Backbone as CSV, one residue per row, in Angstrom:
resi,resn,N_x,N_y,N_z,CA_x,CA_y,CA_z,C_x,C_y,C_z
1,UNK,-12.470,-112.976,126.912,-13.420,-114.064,126.771,-14.164,-114.263,128.086
2,UNK,-15.467,-114.386,128.020,-16.246,-114.603,129.231,-16.177,-116.070,129.652
3,UNK,-16.403,-116.292,130.928,-16.355,-117.651,131.462,-17.585,-118.443,131.060
4,UNK,-17.378,-119.729,130.863,-18.485,-120.642,130.624,-18.899,-121.229,131.962
5,UNK,-20.180,-121.495,132.101,-20.734,-121.979,133.360,-20.933,-123.493,133.313
6,UNK,-20.382,-124.184,134.318,-20.518,-125.638,134.416,-21.228,-125.967,135.721
7,UNK,-22.298,-126.732,135.610,-23.056,-127.186,136.777,-22.620,-128.603,137.112
8,UNK,-22.262,-128.824,138.387,-21.823,-130.135,138.844,-22.734,-130.583,139.981
9,UNK,-23.731,-131.418,139.682,-24.605,-131.927,140.741,-23.883,-132.998,141.558
10,UNK,-23.939,-132.880,142.874,-23.329,-133.855,143.774,-24.381,-134.300,144.789
11,UNK,-24.324,-135.580,145.160,-25.309,-136.083,146.123,-24.703,-136.396,147.483
12,UNK,-23.446,-136.014,147.680,-22.797,-136.256,148.970,-21.970,-137.529,148.994
13,UNK,-22.057,-138.345,147.966,-21.319,-139.608,147.939,-19.960,-139.433,147.278
14,UNK,-19.035,-140.332,147.605,-17.740,-140.347,146.933,-17.946,-140.603,145.446
15,UNK,-18.923,-141.439,145.126,-19.190,-141.756,143.725,-19.499,-140.490,142.931
16,UNK,-20.376,-139.647,143.447,-20.739,-138.427,142.704,-19.548,-137.488,142.557
17,UNK,-18.648,-137.505,143.547,-17.459,-136.646,143.485,-16.407,-137.167,142.505
18,UNK,-16.613,-138.360,141.960,-15.636,-138.928,141.030,-15.537,-138.117,139.740
19,UNK,-16.482,-137.225,139.501,-16.422,-136.359,138.316,-15.386,-135.232,138.487
20,UNK,-15.034,-134.905,139.703,-14.184,-133.748,139.973,-12.787,-133.827,139.351
21,UNK,-12.063,-134.940,139.467,-10.748,-134.994,138.806,-10.847,-134.793,137.294
22,UNK,-11.934,-135.251,136.684,-12.125,-135.039,135.249,-12.300,-133.562,134.925
23,UNK,-13.000,-132.852,135.780,-13.195,-131.412,135.593,-11.837,-130.718,135.585
24,UNK,-10.995,-131.072,136.536,-9.686,-130.449,136.652,-8.819,-130.742,135.427
25,UNK,-8.904,-131.965,134.927,-8.068,-132.345,133.782,-8.583,-131.807,132.453
26,UNK,-9.883,-131.610,132.330,-10.456,-131.223,131.040,-10.659,-129.715,130.855
27,UNK,-10.824,-128.987,131.951,-11.190,-127.585,131.826,-10.123,-126.663,132.403
28,UNK,-9.966,-125.515,131.764,-9.031,-124.493,132.198,-9.753,-123.578,133.189
29,UNK,-9.201,-123.421,134.399,-9.862,-122.587,135.411,-10.101,-121.140,134.978
30,UNK,-9.324,-120.664,134.039,-9.483,-119.288,133.586,-10.740,-119.094,132.742
31,UNK,-11.269,-120.171,132.201,-12.383,-120.066,131.268,-13.702,-120.665,131.785
32,UNK,-13.695,-121.240,132.987,-14.896,-121.914,133.479,-15.246,-121.483,134.896
33,UNK,-16.502,-121.186,135.088,-17.083,-120.892,136.398,-17.869,-122.138,136.805
34,UNK,-17.573,-122.713,137.967,-18.213,-123.951,138.404,-19.266,-123.682,139.485
35,UNK,-20.358,-124.421,139.401,-21.380,-124.382,140.440,-21.624,-125.804,140.917
36,UNK,-21.452,-126.014,142.219,-21.761,-127.303,142.823,-23.205,-127.236,143.312
37,UNK,-24.008,-128.206,142.902,-25.426,-128.230,143.271,-25.716,-129.462,144.097
38,UNK,-26.351,-129.259,145.233,-26.788,-130.368,146.081,-28.293,-130.261,146.215
39,UNK,-28.997,-131.338,145.902,-30.449,-131.376,145.999,-30.834,-132.295,147.152
40,UNK,-31.672,-131.795,148.042,-32.111,-132.586,149.183,-33.624,-132.731,149.202
41,UNK,-34.077,-133.569,150.093,-35.516,-133.781,150.283,-36.021,-132.691,151.220
42,UNK,-37.136,-132.082,150.866,-37.700,-130.989,151.662,-37.951,-131.471,153.098
43,UNK,-37.359,-130.799,154.076,-37.551,-131.204,155.470,-38.920,-130.775,156.003
44,UNK,-39.322,-131.446,157.040,-40.584,-131.102,157.710,-40.281,-130.706,159.142
45,UNK,-41.106,-129.913,159.702,-40.964,-129.556,161.104,-41.506,-130.673,161.981
46,UNK,-41.332,-130.520,163.263,-41.842,-131.506,164.216,-42.460,-130.751,165.386
47,UNK,-43.764,-130.802,165.447,-44.478,-130.174,166.557,-45.372,-131.217,167.207
48,UNK,-45.619,-131.028,168.475,-46.443,-131.988,169.206,-47.900,-131.931,168.776
49,UNK,-48.536,-133.056,168.895,-49.971,-133.105,168.609,-50.700,-132.368,169.727
50,UNK,-51.786,-131.707,169.385,-52.518,-130.997,170.438,-53.109,-131.988,171.440
51,UNK,-53.321,-131.505,172.658,-53.905,-132.412,173.649,-55.306,-132.832,173.233
52,UNK,-55.651,-134.028,173.597,-56.982,-134.527,173.255,-57.824,-134.576,174.528
53,UNK,-59.104,-134.380,174.350,-59.976,-134.389,175.539,-60.117,-135.804,176.101
54,UNK,-60.067,-135.881,177.394,-60.271,-137.144,178.106,-61.444,-136.955,179.049
55,UNK,-62.239,-137.974,179.236,-63.326,-137.886,180.206,-63.114,-138.928,181.287
56,UNK,-63.102,-138.410,182.494,-62.972,-139.296,183.636,-64.075,-138.909,184.606
57,UNK,-64.990,-139.835,184.833,-66.112,-139.605,185.758,-66.877,-138.328,185.445
58,UNK,-67.141,-138.081,184.176,-67.952,-136.947,183.781,-67.204,-135.631,183.689
59,UNK,-65.968,-135.580,184.162,-65.208,-134.332,184.041,-64.348,-134.383,182.776
60,UNK,-64.004,-133.225,182.261,-63.187,-133.152,181.031,-61.777,-132.699,181.372
61,UNK,-60.814,-133.509,180.990,-59.409,-133.168,181.156,-58.737,-133.199,179.790
62,UNK,-57.614,-132.527,179.682,-56.854,-132.571,178.438,-55.609,-133.417,178.667
63,UNK,-55.309,-134.277,177.689,-54.138,-135.141,177.830,-53.380,-135.280,176.520
64,UNK,-52.102,-135.553,176.617,-51.244,-135.765,175.447,-51.104,-137.258,175.187
65,UNK,-50.835,-137.604,173.939,-50.724,-139.001,173.538,-49.463,-139.681,174.031
66,UNK,-48.368,-138.913,174.147,-47.110,-139.516,174.569,-46.198,-138.442,175.148
67,UNK,-45.120,-138.898,175.755,-44.122,-137.965,176.286,-43.469,-137.181,175.144
68,UNK,-43.334,-137.821,173.995,-42.742,-137.135,172.833,-43.603,-135.949,172.417
69,UNK,-44.933,-136.118,172.454,-45.827,-135.008,172.120,-45.694,-133.868,173.118
70,UNK,-45.538,-134.204,174.378,-45.358,-133.187,175.406,-44.064,-132.416,175.139
71,UNK,-42.984,-133.150,174.848,-41.687,-132.525,174.591,-41.730,-131.653,173.335
72,UNK,-42.368,-132.138,172.270,-42.467,-131.356,171.039,-43.371,-130.142,171.201
73,UNK,-44.331,-130.223,172.099,-45.182,-129.069,172.377,-44.370,-127.997,173.098
74,UNK,-43.522,-128.434,174.010,-42.673,-127.481,174.743,-41.576,-126.908,173.859
75,UNK,-41.001,-127.756,172.971,-39.861,-127.356,172.143,-40.096,-127.789,170.691
76,UNK,-40.974,-127.094,169.993,-41.244,-127.490,168.601,-40.069,-127.167,167.676
77,UNK,-39.959,-127.948,166.613,-38.991,-127.665,165.556,-39.836,-127.258,164.355
78,UNK,-39.853,-125.980,164.063,-40.685,-125.477,162.982,-40.068,-125.817,161.633
79,UNK,-40.899,-125.894,160.616,-40.444,-126.259,159.273,-39.352,-125.313,158.785
80,UNK,-39.475,-124.029,159.091,-38.460,-123.066,158.648,-37.112,-123.338,159.321
81,UNK,-37.137,-123.764,160.587,-35.897,-124.097,161.283,-35.267,-125.345,160.670
82,UNK,-36.079,-126.355,160.397,-35.575,-127.590,159.788,-35.014,-127.290,158.400
83,UNK,-35.688,-126.429,157.656,-35.245,-126.050,156.309,-33.883,-125.363,156.368
84,UNK,-33.765,-124.346,157.215,-32.517,-123.594,157.330,-31.370,-124.491,157.790
85,UNK,-31.659,-125.354,158.749,-30.632,-126.257,159.264,-30.153,-127.233,158.194
86,UNK,-31.089,-127.849,157.473,-30.712,-128.811,156.438,-30.010,-128.126,155.276
87,UNK,-30.449,-126.927,154.927,-29.801,-126.190,153.837,-28.341,-125.909,154.184
88,UNK,-28.088,-125.489,155.410,-26.718,-125.228,155.847,-25.895,-126.521,155.879
89,UNK,-26.501,-127.591,156.331,-25.818,-128.886,156.388,-25.436,-129.373,154.985
90,UNK,-26.359,-129.240,154.029,-26.079,-129.671,152.656,-25.010,-128.796,152.010
91,UNK,-25.050,-127.502,152.274,-24.020,-126.609,151.738,-22.653,-126.969,152.334
92,UNK,-22.619,-127.264,153.632,-21.369,-127.658,154.279,-20.827,-128.967,153.713
93,UNK,-21.722,-129.848,153.275,-21.281,-131.138,152.729,-20.517,-130.963,151.415
94,UNK,-20.618,-129.791,150.798,-19.908,-129.516,149.549,-18.561,-128.827,149.779
95,UNK,-18.221,-128.561,151.019,-17.002,-127.805,151.334,-15.743,-128.501,150.825
96,UNK,-15.658,-129.803,150.993,-14.465,-130.543,150.562,-14.296,-130.463,149.045
97,UNK,-15.377,-130.679,148.320,-15.323,-130.605,146.858,-14.995,-129.185,146.401
98,UNK,-15.589,-128.212,147.070,-15.330,-126.810,146.723,-13.849,-126.468,146.915
99,UNK,-13.299,-126.876,148.046,-11.893,-126.601,148.330,-10.989,-127.290,147.310
100,UNK,-11.318,-128.503,146.938,-10.544,-129.250,145.941,-10.496,-128.489,144.619
101,UNK,-11.633,-127.992,144.182,-11.699,-127.265,142.914,-11.057,-125.877,143.011
102,UNK,-11.261,-125.204,144.134,-10.651,-123.886,144.313,-9.126,-123.984,144.369
103,UNK,-8.629,-125.065,144.988,-7.178,-125.269,145.027,-6.612,-125.461,143.621
104,UNK,-7.443,-125.943,142.697,-7.023,-126.121,141.311,-7.170,-124.819,140.520
105,UNK,-7.686,-123.756,141.166,-7.770,-122.451,140.516,-9.137,-122.053,139.996
106,UNK,-10.154,-122.878,140.212,-11.494,-122.579,139.707,-12.244,-121.632,140.640
107,UNK,-13.107,-120.824,140.059,-14.068,-120.032,140.822,-15.282,-120.947,141.024
108,UNK,-15.679,-121.145,142.276,-16.722,-122.117,142.594,-17.806,-121.479,143.448
109,UNK,-19.056,-121.719,143.078,-20.183,-121.322,143.917,-20.933,-122.586,144.326
110,UNK,-21.691,-122.460,145.394,-22.452,-123.587,145.925,-23.919,-123.219,145.922
111,UNK,-24.753,-124.162,145.500,-26.202,-123.948,145.480,-26.876,-125.176,146.088
112,UNK,-27.914,-124.935,146.900,-28.696,-126.021,147.495,-30.143,-125.835,147.084
113,UNK,-30.753,-126.895,146.630,-32.171,-126.903,146.258,-32.846,-128.089,146.924
114,UNK,-34.180,-128.038,146.965,-34.959,-129.136,147.537,-35.991,-129.614,146.532
115,UNK,-36.197,-130.926,146.489,-37.182,-131.517,145.591,-36.619,-132.726,144.879
116,UNK,-37.211,-133.044,143.737,-36.758,-134.154,142.911,-35.414,-133.771,142.287
117,UNK,-34.404,-134.622,142.453,-33.047,-134.283,142.019,-32.982,-133.946,140.533
118,UNK,-33.522,-134.798,139.677,-33.441,-134.565,138.231,-34.145,-133.262,137.846
119,UNK,-35.331,-133.033,138.384,-36.070,-131.816,138.060,-35.326,-130.566,138.521
120,UNK,-34.752,-130.625,139.702,-34.046,-129.455,140.228,-32.769,-129.173,139.451
121,UNK,-32.083,-130.218,138.998,-30.883,-130.020,138.179,-31.267,-129.347,136.868
122,UNK,-32.300,-129.863,136.227,-32.764,-129.304,134.955,-33.250,-127.865,135.155
123,UNK,-34.050,-127.627,136.189,-34.549,-126.275,136.456,-33.404,-125.293,136.693
124,UNK,-32.432,-125.692,137.482,-31.310,-124.798,137.762,-30.546,-124.492,136.478
125,UNK,-30.261,-125.520,135.704,-29.507,-125.337,134.458,-30.231,-124.384,133.516
126,UNK,-31.545,-124.500,133.434,-32.321,-123.631,132.549,-32.433,-122.208,133.101
127,UNK,-32.683,-122.071,134.381,-32.855,-120.753,134.990,-31.567,-119.941,134.992
128,UNK,-30.452,-120.607,135.182,-29.170,-119.904,135.308,-28.359,-119.900,134.015
129,UNK,-28.946,-120.371,132.928,-28.273,-120.401,131.617,-26.904,-121.077,131.690
130,UNK,-26.890,-122.260,132.262,-25.669,-123.054,132.387,-25.241,-123.534,131.001
131,UNK,-23.934,-123.586,130.771,-23.409,-124.016,129.470,-23.195,-125.525,129.385
132,UNK,-22.954,-126.176,130.536,-22.655,-127.607,130.558,-23.012,-128.168,131.924
133,UNK,-23.523,-129.391,131.941,-23.740,-130.122,133.186,-22.761,-131.287,133.180
134,UNK,-22.014,-131.468,134.255,-21.048,-132.564,134.375,-21.397,-133.379,135.611
135,UNK,-21.623,-134.683,135.415,-22.010,-135.518,136.544,-21.552,-136.950,136.363
136,UNK,-21.462,-137.667,137.476,-21.111,-139.080,137.451,-22.375,-139.899,137.212
137,UNK,-22.195,-141.046,136.578,-23.311,-141.958,136.361,-22.833,-143.376,136.582
138,UNK,-23.735,-144.210,137.084,-23.409,-145.619,137.292,-23.371,-146.372,135.976
139,UNK,-24.064,-145.870,134.981,-24.094,-146.546,133.694,-24.851,-147.861,133.741
140,UNK,-25.855,-147.932,134.596,-26.647,-149.157,134.684,-27.523,-149.323,133.449
141,UNK,-27.895,-150.550,133.194,-28.826,-150.824,132.108,-29.743,-151.950,132.536
142,UNK,-30.760,-152.174,131.760,-31.674,-153.283,132.021,-32.481,-153.103,133.287
143,UNK,-32.701,-154.198,133.993,-33.544,-154.212,135.194,-33.038,-153.282,136.298
144,UNK,-31.726,-153.255,136.593,-31.281,-152.329,137.646,-31.653,-150.878,137.355
145,UNK,-31.571,-150.467,136.082,-31.921,-149.090,135.732,-33.414,-148.868,135.904
146,UNK,-34.224,-149.868,135.520,-35.679,-149.736,135.660,-36.082,-149.649,137.118
147,UNK,-35.441,-150.438,137.970,-35.780,-150.455,139.389,-35.272,-149.202,140.090
148,UNK,-34.022,-148.838,139.851,-33.400,-147.720,140.546,-33.762,-146.370,139.943
149,UNK,-34.105,-146.339,138.667,-34.307,-145.061,138.003,-32.953,-144.449,137.728
150,UNK,-32.912,-143.359,137.052,-31.628,-142.744,136.772,-31.783,-141.231,136.691
151,UNK,-31.190,-140.562,137.650,-31.195,-139.100,137.631,-30.458,-138.627,136.385
152,UNK,-29.324,-139.259,136.091,-28.534,-138.870,134.925,-29.348,-138.995,133.637
153,UNK,-30.083,-140.067,133.516,-30.904,-140.283,132.305,-31.957,-139.186,132.169
154,UNK,-32.614,-138.849,133.265,-33.647,-137.817,133.231,-33.053,-136.450,132.896
155,UNK,-31.886,-136.168,133.436,-31.221,-134.898,133.142,-30.865,-134.842,131.665
156,UNK,-30.278,-135.910,131.167,-29.859,-135.963,129.768,-31.037,-135.782,128.819
157,UNK,-32.168,-136.405,129.140,-33.350,-136.320,128.280,-34.040,-134.968,128.318
158,UNK,-33.873,-134.231,129.399,-34.626,-132.993,129.558,-33.837,-131.711,129.336
159,UNK,-32.556,-131.824,129.078,-31.757,-130.630,128.833,-31.369,-130.532,127.365
160,UNK,-31.255,-129.306,126.902,-30.842,-129.063,125.517,-29.420,-128.492,125.456
161,UNK,-28.719,-128.596,126.548,-27.318,-128.172,126.581,-26.460,-129.420,126.721
162,UNK,-25.156,-129.331,126.494,-24.291,-130.501,126.651,-24.301,-131.023,128.090
163,UNK,-24.301,-132.344,128.201,-24.233,-133.011,129.495,-23.061,-133.990,129.431
164,UNK,-22.098,-133.801,130.309,-20.937,-134.685,130.357,-21.176,-135.725,131.443
165,UNK,-21.269,-136.990,131.027,-21.477,-138.091,131.966,-20.151,-138.814,132.159
166,UNK,-19.769,-139.003,133.398,-18.537,-139.703,133.712,-18.899,-140.998,134.412
167,UNK,-18.443,-142.079,133.843,-18.634,-143.389,134.466,-17.284,-143.787,135.038
168,UNK,-17.144,-143.737,136.352,-15.838,-143.980,136.975,-15.337,-145.410,136.726
169,UNK,-14.015,-145.534,136.773,-13.393,-146.849,136.658,-13.748,-147.682,137.886
170,UNK,-13.495,-148.965,137.795,-13.825,-149.880,138.890,-13.145,-149.465,140.190
171,UNK,-11.961,-148.871,140.108,-11.226,-148.469,141.311,-11.322,-146.968,141.566
172,UNK,-12.466,-146.387,141.263,-12.608,-144.930,141.393,-12.435,-144.455,142.818
173,UNK,-12.781,-145.273,143.836,-12.613,-144.854,145.232,-11.152,-144.563,145.541
174,UNK,-10.262,-145.465,145.094,-8.838,-145.283,145.352,-8.302,-144.079,144.588
175,UNK,-8.673,-143.947,143.328,-8.201,-142.836,142.512,-8.676,-141.500,143.069
176,UNK,-9.936,-141.452,143.476,-10.482,-140.215,144.024,-9.796,-139.865,145.337
177,UNK,-9.583,-140.864,146.175,-8.914,-140.626,147.447,-7.524,-140.053,147.218
178,UNK,-6.803,-140.583,146.241,-5.463,-140.075,145.928,-5.521,-138.633,145.452
179,UNK,-6.481,-138.341,144.579,-6.542,-136.993,143.998,-7.026,-135.947,144.990
180,UNK,-7.758,-136.377,146.008,-8.314,-135.410,146.952,-7.589,-135.436,148.314
181,UNK,-6.428,-136.111,148.405,-5.745,-136.224,149.688,-5.296,-134.882,150.256
182,UNK,-4.995,-133.957,149.410,-4.517,-132.656,149.884,-5.623,-131.811,150.494
183,UNK,-6.860,-132.217,150.292,-8.004,-131.438,150.768,-8.454,-131.965,152.122
184,UNK,-8.543,-131.102,153.084,-9.008,-131.507,154.425,-10.487,-131.806,154.387
185,UNK,-10.941,-132.786,155.188,-12.383,-133.119,155.213,-13.256,-132.011,155.730
């Protein structure tokens, strides 16, 4: 029997990781391949503004707007450097969750994407032919949902595959801490 693919979007919070104990209890590691997905905001580089012309007594000099511009001109942070750095940082943020699942016997891969979280989750699930998406949800309704929006709601509405939503118990922080104590940070 071939493995089924489960996508687990995580945002770096303990709340999002509350889905992990459910994965361990509901799925057999022999039959499921897990992918942890972290979506971040596209980083920008930081380079100094070019010097601007100054006129003093009819002569033309070039000057910078601030010391920060001078420093960024000397040591720019290019967009590609910021991208690579943030991608590595986001992948590293999944290490604890990955170790927790691997210790339970699952085969786990890590993926990092940039952009709108709901769109990237849906795009990944469709592109990689994922069999199931499993994620935590606050389960908000009414005004809080309208104000905050809901990544889970958007994912559920835009996917044609099963989506498992886990709404943690009121004491999910304590339960999660207990279940993940064996995993080093």
